[in-house]
C-alpha positions as protocol buffer text, in pm:
chain_id: "A"
residue {
  index: 1
  type: MET
  ca { x: 735 y: -193 z: -392 }
}
residue {
  index: 2
  type: GLY
  ca { x: 429 y: -111 z: -220 }
}
residue {
  index: 3
  type: MET
  ca { x: 178 y: -217 z: 57 }
}
residue {
  index: 4
  type: ALA
  ca { x: -182 y: -223 z: 76 }
}
residue {
  index: 5
  type: LEU
  ca { x: -450 y: -329 z: 316 }
}
residue {
  index: 6
  type: ASP
  ca { x: -638 y: -563 z: 35 }
}
residue {
  index: 7
  type: GLU
  ca { x: -771 y: -920 z: 13 }
}
residue {
  index: 8
  type: PRO
  ca { x: -494 y: -1171 z: -122 }
}
residue {
  index: 9
  type: GLU
  ca { x: -529 y: -1233 z: -492 }
}
residue {
  index: 10
  type: ALA
  ca { x: -554 y: -1608 z: -591 }
}
residue {
  index: 11
  type: ASP
  ca { x: -190 y: -1667 z: -669 }
}
residue {
  index: 12
  type: ASP
  ca { x: -49 y: -1471 z: -350 }
}
residue {
  index: 13
  type: LEU
  ca { x: 170 y: -1666 z: -91 }
}
residue {
  index: 14
  type: VAL
  ca { x: -10 y: -1611 z: 232 }
}
residue {
  index: 15
  type: LEU
  ca { x: 155 y: -1592 z: 560 }
}
residue {
  index: 16
  type: MET
  ca { x: 82 y: -1531 z: 919 }
}
residue {
  index: 17
  type: ILE
  ca { x: 373 y: -1292 z: 1060 }
}
residue {
  index: 18
  type: ASN
  ca { x: 316 y: -1166 z: 1441 }
}
residue {
  index: 19
  type: GLU
  ca { x: -46 y: -1268 z: 1400 }
}
residue {
  index: 20
  type: ILE
  ca { x: -98 y: -1061 z: 1096 }
}
residue {
  index: 21
  type: GLN
  ca { x: -205 y: -1227 z: 775 }
}
residue {
  index: 22
  type: VAL
  ca { x: 29 y: -1109 z: 498 }
}
residue {
  index: 23
  type: ALA
  ca { x: -3 y: -1162 z: 127 }
}
residue {
  index: 24
  type: ILE
  ca { x: 305 y: -1165 z: -101 }
}
residue {
  index: 25
  type: GLU
  ca { x: 328 y: -1197 z: -446 }
}
residue {
  index: 26
  type: PRO
  ca { x: 521 y: -1484 z: -508 }
}
residue {
  index: 27
  type: GLN
  ca { x: 777 y: -1315 z: -747 }
}
residue {
  index: 28
  type: LEU
  ca { x: 857 y: -1068 z: -457 }
}
residue {
  index: 29
  type: GLU
  ca { x: 917 y: -1320 z: -175 }
}
residue {
  index: 30
  type: ALA
  ca { x: 1306 y: -1310 z: -192 }
}
residue {
  index: 31
  type: ASP
  ca { x: 1289 y: -925 z: -210 }
}
residue {
  index: 32
  type: VAL
  ca { x: 1057 y: -906 z: 109 }
}
residue {
  index: 33
  type: GLU
  ca { x: 1252 y: -1116 z: 342 }
}
residue {
  index: 34
  type: GLU
  ca { x: 1441 y: -858 z: 528 }
}
residue {
  index: 35
  type: LEU
  ca { x: 1183 y: -598 z: 559 }
}
residue {
  index: 36
  type: VAL
  ca { x: 993 y: -456 z: 846 }
}
residue {
  index: 37
  type: ILE
  ca { x: 645 y: -329 z: 886 }
}
residue {
  index: 38
  type: GLU
  ca { x: 670 y: -28 z: 1157 }
}
residue {
  index: 39
  type: TYR
  ca { x: 447 y: 236 z: 1261 }
}
residue {
  index: 40
  type: ASP
  ca { x: 594 y: 579 z: 1179 }
}
residue {
  index: 41
  type: ARG
  ca { x: 450 y: 836 z: 1483 }
}
residue {
  index: 42
  type: GLY
  ca { x: 589 y: 1143 z: 1287 }
}
residue {
  index: 43
  type: ARG
  ca { x: 436 y: 1068 z: 964 }
}
residue {
  index: 44
  type: HIS
  ca { x: 112 y: 903 z: 1149 }
}
residue {
  index: 45
  type: ALA
  ca { x: 141 y: 569 z: 909 }
}
residue {
  index: 46
  type: PHE
  ca { x: 266 y: 223 z: 843 }
}
residue {
  index: 47
  type: VAL
  ca { x: 603 y: 219 z: 671 }
}
residue {
  index: 48
  type: LEU
  ca { x: 828 y: -103 z: 532 }
}
residue {
  index: 49
  type: ARG
  ca { x: 1168 y: -42 z: 677 }
}
residue {
  index: 50
  type: GLY
  ca { x: 1444 y: -187 z: 460 }
}
residue {
  index: 51
  type: ASN
  ca { x: 1296 y: -72 z: 158 }
}
residue {
  index: 52
  type: GLU
  ca { x: 1447 y: 209 z: -11 }
}
residue {
  index: 53
  type: GLY
  ca { x: 1160 y: 389 z: -96 }
}
residue {
  index: 54
  type: GLU
  ca { x: 1003 y: 341 z: 229 }
}
residue {
  index: 55
  type: CYS
  ca { x: 653 y: 356 z: 117 }
}
residue {
  index: 56
  type: THR
  ca { x: 327 y: 448 z: 332 }
}
């Protein structure tokens, strides 16, 4: 699972979470419910916490 700073695709589910627009592929909606976007100061990157791979 990844994270990108792109415009939403036509079929994406678009939500406002903490005043941030988030686009989610419809088939991943249930998989991302428990994920949290955080800034990791050590890596100087945004990460998805709760994702086994913790992509940046």
